[in-house]
C-alpha positions as CSV (number, residue, x, y, z in Angstrom):
1,M,-128.3,60.5,-27.3
2,L,-127.5,61.5,-24.1
3,S,-124.9,64.7,-24.0
4,Q,-123.4,66.3,-21.0
5,M,-120.5,68.8,-20.4
6,S,-117.6,67.7,-18.3
7,T,-114.2,69.2,-17.4
8,I,-110.4,68.1,-17.6
9,D,-108.6,68.2,-14.4
10,K,-105.0,69.4,-13.8
11,N,-103.8,65.8,-14.4
12,G,-105.6,65.3,-17.7
13,R,-108.4,63.2,-16.5
14,V,-112.0,63.7,-17.6
15,A,-115.2,62.6,-15.2
16,I,-117.4,60.7,-17.1
17,P,-120.9,61.4,-15.8
18,K,-122.7,58.6,-13.8
19,P,-125.9,58.3,-16.0
20,M,-123.4,57.7,-19.0
21,L,-121.6,55.1,-17.2
22,D,-124.7,53.3,-16.2
23,A,-126.0,53.2,-19.6
24,L,-122.7,51.6,-20.5
25,G,-122.3,49.3,-17.8
26,I,-119.1,50.8,-16.8
27,T,-118.1,50.3,-12.9
28,S,-115.0,51.7,-11.1
29,D,-113.2,48.5,-12.0
30,S,-114.3,48.2,-15.7
31,E,-111.8,47.9,-18.5
32,I,-112.7,50.4,-21.5
33,V,-111.5,51.3,-25.0
34,I,-110.4,55.0,-26.1
35,E,-110.3,55.5,-29.7
36,L,-109.0,58.6,-31.5
37,T,-111.0,59.4,-34.6
38,D,-111.0,62.3,-37.0
39,A,-114.6,63.2,-35.3
40,G,-113.3,63.2,-31.6
41,I,-112.6,60.5,-28.9
42,I,-114.7,57.4,-28.5
43,I,-115.0,55.7,-25.2
44,K,-116.4,52.0,-25.2
45,S,-117.1,49.4,-22.7
46,T,-115.4,46.2,-23.2
47,N,-118.5,44.6,-21.2
48,L,-120.6,42.8,-23.7
49,T,-123.7,44.6,-24.1
50,P,-126.9,42.5,-23.2
51,S,-128.8,41.8,-26.4
52,I,-132.2,43.8,-26.9
53,T,-134.3,40.7,-26.1
54,Q,-132.2,40.2,-22.9
55,R,-132.7,43.8,-21.8
56,I,-136.3,43.4,-22.7
57,A,-136.7,40.4,-20.5
58,D,-134.9,42.1,-17.5
59,M,-137.4,44.9,-17.7
60,N,-140.0,42.6,-15.8
61,L,-142.6,43.7,-17.7
62,P,-146.2,42.9,-16.5
63,V,-146.9,40.1,-19.1
64,A,-146.9,36.3,-18.5
65,D,-145.1,35.4,-21.7
66,W,-144.1,36.6,-25.2
67,D,-147.5,35.6,-26.5
68,E,-149.2,37.8,-24.0
69,M,-146.9,40.6,-24.5
70,E,-147.7,40.6,-28.3
71,Q,-151.5,40.6,-27.6
72,E,-150.5,43.6,-25.7
73,I,-148.6,45.3,-28.1
74,D,-151.3,44.7,-30.7
75,A,-153.9,46.0,-28.6
76,G,-151.8,49.4,-28.2
77,R,-151.8,49.1,-24.3
78,R,-148.9,50.9,-22.5
79,S,-148.0,51.0,-18.7
């Protein structure tokens, strides 16, 4: 979990740290949803989060295909 302090300016705006924005895929022109809960405020991106399979594929891992990746995992190799 990523946790970081921020402040509220005199106009009531909160600066969200860039690493958090990046992790959610939020850019300066993104729409977000803000929910008030009993536990606090939740900020969610309206962008669809890519599936875990797509996120792994986007990593450009040094394997030729899924079979090779499975073999690498079985062999306990890490880069």
